[in-house]
Each structure stands twice: as C-alpha cells, then as structure tokens.
C-alpha positions in Angstrom: 163.0 153.2 52.7 162.0 151.4 55.9 163.5 153.2 58.9 164.4 150.2 60.9 166.4 148.1 58.4 170.1 147.4 58.8 172.8 146.1 56.5 176.0 144.8 58.1 179.0 144.1 55.9 181.7 141.7 57.1 184.9 140.8 55.3 186.2 137.7 57.1 190.0 138.2 57.8 190.8 136.4 61.0 188.7 133.2 60.5 186.2 133.9 63.3 187.1 137.2 65.0 185.4 139.6 62.5 182.4 137.5 61.8 182.0 136.6 65.5 181.5 140.3 66.3 179.2 140.9 63.4 177.1 137.9 64.1 176.6 138.9 67.7 175.7 142.4 66.7 173.3 141.3 64.0 171.4 139.0 66.3 171.2 141.6 69.0 169.9 144.3 66.7 167.3 141.8 65.2 166.2 139.9 68.3 166.4 142.5 71.0 165.7 145.7 69.1 163.4 144.6 66.3 165.5 145.7 63.3 165.4 143.8 60.0 169.0 142.9 59.6 170.9 141.6 56.6 174.4 140.3 57.3 176.6 140.3 54.2 179.5 137.8 54.5 182.2 137.0 52.0 183.2 133.7 53.7 180.2 131.6 54.7 182.4 128.6 55.6 183.7 130.6 58.6 180.2 131.7 59.4 178.9 128.1 59.5 181.3 127.3 62.2 179.6 129.9 64.4 176.1 129.0 63.2 176.0 125.2 62.4 172.4 125.3 61.0 173.6 127.7 58.2 174.4 126.3 54.7 177.6 127.6 53.2 176.3 126.8 49.7 173.3 129.1 49.9 173.5 132.7 48.8 170.6 133.9 50.9 169.1 132.3 54.0 167.6 133.2 57.4 169.2 132.1 60.6 168.1 133.1 64.1 166.2 136.1 63.0 168.9 137.5 60.6 169.0 137.3 56.8 172.4 136.0 55.8 173.6 137.0 52.3 176.7 136.0 50.5 178.8 139.1 49.6 179.1 138.5 45.8 181.1 140.2 43.1 179.6 141.8 41.2 177.3 142.9 44.0 173.6 142.5 43.4 171.2 145.4 43.0 169.6 145.9 46.4 167.8 148.8 48.2 170.2 150.1 50.9 169.0 149.9 54.5 168.5 152.9 56.8 171.5 151.9 58.9 174.5 150.6 57.1 177.4 149.1 59.2 180.7 148.7 57.5 182.6 146.4 59.9 186.2 147.1 60.5 186.7 149.3 57.4 185.8 146.5 55.0 185.0 148.8 52.1 181.5 148.6 50.8 180.8 147.6 47.2 180.9 150.6 44.9 177.4 149.6 43.6 176.0 149.7 47.1 177.6 153.1 47.8 176.1 154.5 44.6 172.7 153.2 45.7 173.1 154.9 49.0 174.0 158.2 47.3 170.9 157.9 45.1 168.5 157.3 47.9 166.1 160.1 48.8 166.8 159.7 52.5 170.4 159.0 52.9 171.3 156.0 55.1 173.3 156.4 58.3 176.7 154.9 57.3 178.8 153.7 60.2 182.3 152.2 60.2 182.3 149.9 63.2 186.0 149.9 64.2 188.1 147.4 66.0 188.1 147.4 69.8 190.8 149.3 71.6 191.4 150.6 75.1 193.8 153.3 73.8 193.1 156.9 74.9 192.9 158.3 71.4 189.8 156.3 70.7 187.7 158.7 72.7 188.6 161.6 70.5 187.8 159.7 67.3 184.5 158.1 68.4 181.6 159.4 66.3 183.7 161.5 64.0 182.2 162.2 60.6 184.0 161.6 57.3 182.3 163.1 54.3 182.6 161.2 51.0 184.9 163.1 48.7 182.5 162.9 45.7 179.1 161.8 46.9 176.5 163.3 49.3 177.3 160.8 52.0 178.9 160.9 55.4 180.5 158.0 57.1 180.8 158.0 60.9 183.5 156.2 62.9 182.1 154.2 65.8 184.6 152.8 68.3 183.8 150.1 70.8 185.6 150.7 74.0 185.9 150.6 77.8 184.8 154.2 78.8 181.6 156.2 78.5 183.3 158.3 75.8 183.3 155.3 73.5 180.7 153.0 72.1 181.0 150.4 74.8 180.9 146.6 74.4 178.4 144.1 72.9 176.3 142.7 75.7 173.1 140.8 75.3 170.2 141.7 77.5 170.0 138.5 79.4 173.7 137.5 79.4 174.8 138.5 82.9 171.5 137.1 84.4 172.1 133.7 82.7 175.7 133.8 83.9 174.8 134.5 87.5 172.1 131.7 87.4 174.8 129.3 86.2 177.1 130.4 89.0 174.4 129.7 91.5 173.4 126.3 90.2 175.8 123.6 91.2 173.8 120.9 89.4 173.9 122.9 86.1 177.7 123.2 86.5 178.0 119.5 87.2 175.9 118.6 84.2 178.0 121.0 82.1 181.2 119.2 83.0 179.6 115.8 82.5 178.5 116.8 79.0 182.1 117.7 78.2 183.3 114.3 79.5 185.1 115.9 82.5 184.4 114.4 85.8 183.8 116.0 89.2 186.5 118.4 90.5 189.4 117.0 92.5 190.4 118.7 95.7 192.3 121.9 94.9 191.8 121.4 91.1 192.1 124.4 88.8 190.2 124.4 85.5 191.5 126.6 82.6 190.3 127.2 79.1 192.9 127.7 76.4 191.9 129.5 73.2 194.7 131.2 71.3 196.9 131.6 68.3 200.2 129.8 67.8 202.4 130.8 70.7 206.0 129.9 71.7 205.0 130.1 75.3 202.6 127.2 75.2 205.2 124.4 75.9 206.5 126.2 79.0 203.0 126.8 80.3 202.1 123.2 79.9 205.3 122.1 81.7 204.4 124.5 84.5 201.0 122.9 84.9 202.4 119.4 84.8 204.8 120.3 87.7 202.1 122.2 89.8 201.3 121.1 93.3 197.6 121.1 92.4 195.7 119.3 89.6 195.1 121.3 86.4 192.5 120.5 83.8 192.9 122.4 80.5 190.0 122.7 78.2 191.3 123.2 74.7 188.9 124.0 71.8 190.0 122.8 68.4 191.9 125.7 66.8 195.3 127.2 66.1 196.8 126.2 69.5 196.0 122.5 69.0 199.0 121.4 66.9 201.5 122.8 69.5 199.7 121.1 72.4 199.6 117.8 70.4 203.3 118.1 69.7 204.0 118.6 73.4 202.4 115.2 74.1 204.2 113.6 71.2 201.1 113.4 69.0 201.0 114.3 65.3 197.4 115.4 65.5 194.3 115.3 67.6 190.6 115.5 67.4 187.8 116.6 69.7 187.5 114.2 72.6 191.3 113.5 72.9 192.6 113.4 76.5 196.2 113.8 77.4 197.6 113.4 80.9 201.0 114.1 82.3 202.0 114.9 85.9 199.3 117.1 87.4 198.0 118.2 84.0 195.2 116.7 81.9 194.1 118.3 78.6 190.7 117.7 77.1 190.3 118.7 73.5 186.9 120.2 72.8 185.2 120.6 69.4 185.1 124.1 68.1 182.2 125.6 70.0 179.6 128.0 68.8 179.3 131.3 70.6 176.7 130.5 73.2 178.4 127.3 74.3 181.8 129.1 74.5 180.2 131.6 77.0 179.4 128.6 79.3 183.0 127.3 79.0 184.3 130.7 80.2 181.8 130.8 83.1 182.7 127.2 84.2 186.5 127.7 84.2 188.6 129.4 86.8 191.0 131.2 84.5 190.5 131.8 80.7 193.2 132.3 78.0 191.6 134.1 75.1 192.6 135.7 71.8 191.6 138.5 69.5 188.5 140.7 70.2 185.4 138.6 70.5 186.6 136.0 73.0 188.4 138.7 75.0 185.2 140.6 75.5 183.3 137.4 76.4 186.0 136.6 79.0 185.4 139.9 80.6 181.6 139.3 80.8 182.5 135.9 82.5 183.9 137.9 85.4 186.8 135.5 85.8 190.6 136.2 85.6 191.7 136.1 82.0 194.9 136.2 79.9 194.7 138.0 76.5 196.6 137.0 73.5 196.2 139.9 71.1 196.4 139.4 67.4 200.1 139.9 66.5 201.1 142.6 64.0 204.5 142.8 62.3 205.2 146.3 63.5 204.5 145.4 67.1 201.8 148.0 67.5 199.6 145.3 69.0 201.7 145.5 72.2 200.5 149.1 72.7 196.9 148.0 72.5 197.7 145.1 74.9 199.2 147.6 77.4 196.3 150.0 77.0 193.8 147.4 78.1 196.0 146.0 80.8 196.4 149.6 82.2 192.6 150.1 82.4 192.0 146.6 83.7 194.6 146.9 86.4 193.9 150.5 87.5 192.1 149.5 90.7 194.1 146.5 91.5 196.8 146.4 94.2 200.3 146.9 92.9 201.3 143.2 93.4 198.2 141.9 91.7 198.5 144.4 88.9 202.1 143.5 88.4 201.2 139.8 88.3 198.6 140.4 85.5 201.2 142.6 83.6 203.9 139.9 83.8 201.6 137.1 82.5 200.1 139.1 79.7 203.5 140.2 78.6 205.0 136.7 78.8 202.0 135.3 76.9 202.5 137.9 74.1 206.2 137.3 73.2 207.8 138.0 76.6 209.9 135.7 78.8 209.4 133.4 81.8 205.7 132.4 81.6 206.3 130.0 84.4 207.2 132.7 86.9 204.4 134.9 85.6 201.9 132.1 86.1 203.0 131.7 89.7 202.5 135.4 90.4 198.9 135.2 89.1 198.2 132.1 91.2 199.4 133.9 94.3 196.8 136.7 93.7 194.1 134.4 92.3 191.4 135.3 94.8 192.0 139.0 94.4 191.9 138.7 90.7 188.7 136.6 90.8 186.9 139.4 92.8 188.3 142.0 90.5 187.0 140.2 87.4 183.5 140.2 88.8 183.7 143.9 89.7 185.1 144.8 86.3 182.3 143.0 84.5 179.7 144.9 86.5 181.3 148.3 85.7 181.6 147.5 82.0 178.0 146.4 81.7 176.8 150.0 82.1 178.0 150.9 78.6 176.2 148.8 75.9 177.4 149.0 72.3 174.2 148.0 70.6 172.1 150.6 72.6 174.7 153.3 72.0 174.8 152.5 68.3 171.1 152.7 67.9 170.9 155.9 69.9 173.5 157.5 67.6 171.7 156.2 64.4 168.4 157.7 65.5 170.0 161.0 66.4 171.7 161.3 63.0 169.0 159.9 60.8 
C-alpha cells in the first residue's frame, strides 16, 4: 500500500460548509505536500459550486490535483489509502472499513472533527478510539485555536498573497471594477454579508440606510438573499442586482468559489460570515468579522460562539471586547443589532489592528502540517 495516499470522505450536510473544508484540505495535501488524494463526496452538485470545472454527472474525475469520486452505495471495491480521513464523523462505508481491517499495514484512520474554540477540545485532540470488533483504531483530530489542538487550514502562500493585495492599490481598484463597484466614496464602508436566514437582517439594513457615512454591502447569492430582497420590496434577485436606499447600496454577487471569496474578504472593511469555512477565512483576512454560527435546536451553538468570542477578545480593551460581544450576540438571536453595530463602529480602528494581530498569531499553527506530522508518527 503506497505510504503517501490519502482518502477523504465527505458527507455534505450544510450545502457548502463540510465540502468546503474537505476540498481545501484535499488540495493542500495534494498540491503542497505531494499526497495522492481521493476525495469521496456524496453530493457532487454542491461540490461543483466550489469547483466549477467539475462535472456533477461523473463518478470519477480529476480536479486541481485531486481525484474526485462519487460516494456510491453500494461502495465500490477499492484499496484503502495509508491515511484515511473521515470528515465530521460521517461514518465510513462498511465495505471500506472491512478493507482497512484486512490490509497488512493498517491505515491511519482520523476523524476530522468540527472546529471549536471550547476548552474541552484540547483534552480530546488525538485521542484514540479502538474499533470494538476489528483491529483498527480511529483518532479524533480537532481543529482549533491553540497549540494543543490541530490548528487551522492555511495554504502556504495565502498570507503573502493577501498582503500583496493590501499593498497594491491598482489590484484593489481592478477588483472592485470587476465586481461592478466603482471607486470608494469619502468615508465609505464596504461590508460583505454571507449568512444564514437571520431575523436581525432587516434592522441591520435599516441601520446602514440611516448611517452618516456611505455603506456598500456585497451580498453573495445564498440563504440571506431572500430576506434582503424582501427588504427592498423584491420577490427575488439575481447576481448583478443593485439596490439603493439612503446611505446603503447592496450589490448582489454570484456565488463565489473559494479563492475569489478570499479576495472579497480582503477587500472589505468588515465581514459577516457563517459556519466554519468562511469564519476561518475571515480570520485569515485579518479584518473585523461577525460570525453567525450554524444554529442548533438545543442552543449549544451559543456556547461555541461564546468560546471563540472569548479567545478572540482576550487581548482587546474592555470597551472593544464588549462591542464585539454585543454584535455577535445580537447577530445570533439577541437584541438591538443597531446599537451593537454602533459600538463596533466606535472601535473600528482598534478592531482592525486586532484582526491583523490575531491572524498572525493563528498562522503559527497549521492544520495540514499538524495532521501529516501525526499521521507519520502513528503510521
């Protein structure tokens, strides 16, 4: 069995969140670290949104250095890879598990968990879980924000490309021109808005309309779009739509693939993000961000929200930290998003510097490198 082959299994649950993380990891392992990577996906339609050159009708194809395979039932007979990544406890096919157990050299089986800033993650990171009946051990690998966790996905050149963009006024001007957005007006604020359905959206839009500075909101097509359209009295909208009212203009963008989304986060002053993948990318952008965590019926998501807020705000002044807390809470089911927004705007410069410092600190803990180190230790 080749020692540098990797199978990643992804069961798409949240449209783009799970597959977004897996696709980034697959490309990084293949293109930066030379592994032969197969990415098994049960929903290729969602994958095509992230990789437009892929074909949702094909069971096997190669895209950007990665072999993409449809996760079929029954599962085909294949030789297991040396490194097997079960993303987010997606449950490997029984036939594949049996093949792992029959292999002479047992694969390293990793359950890549969801990202969390909660303290308990450090104690569970890398814990083994022996299979109850087969000679296999699964290891739990937790992404996170401290050196006692697996870290975050970060491509080798990402921060250098980001900084080059920040330093190149012409590149920024061309970027906005490509989006159909003209030069900045004096005092203008540019915000990206990517989220789930949210009862706070209408109040936030009204706040921007009544601001004493111009606001341009860049809105990728997605789950927030129907609410924004309704706010402007529209039944629907498509990419390219422009709404204006008061100080606010909203430009609807097409759903953007991952690399283009990074540039949007770099170009904007403040970013509203959702779930896991866009939350991490907003932190690499080094700009102030507002996180909408995926809602759960038992409200445990609020504990995860508070855990990240606590880490993120640890080194902020009390007023700035309180401003972040108020806006994050208001955006995740709390009250008075208008007042919370004003608080963040008062501390905007402090938060901008903090975002840059936070990004640099996080970059010392790279998930792909940590995962490969662990794989080679265990193998």
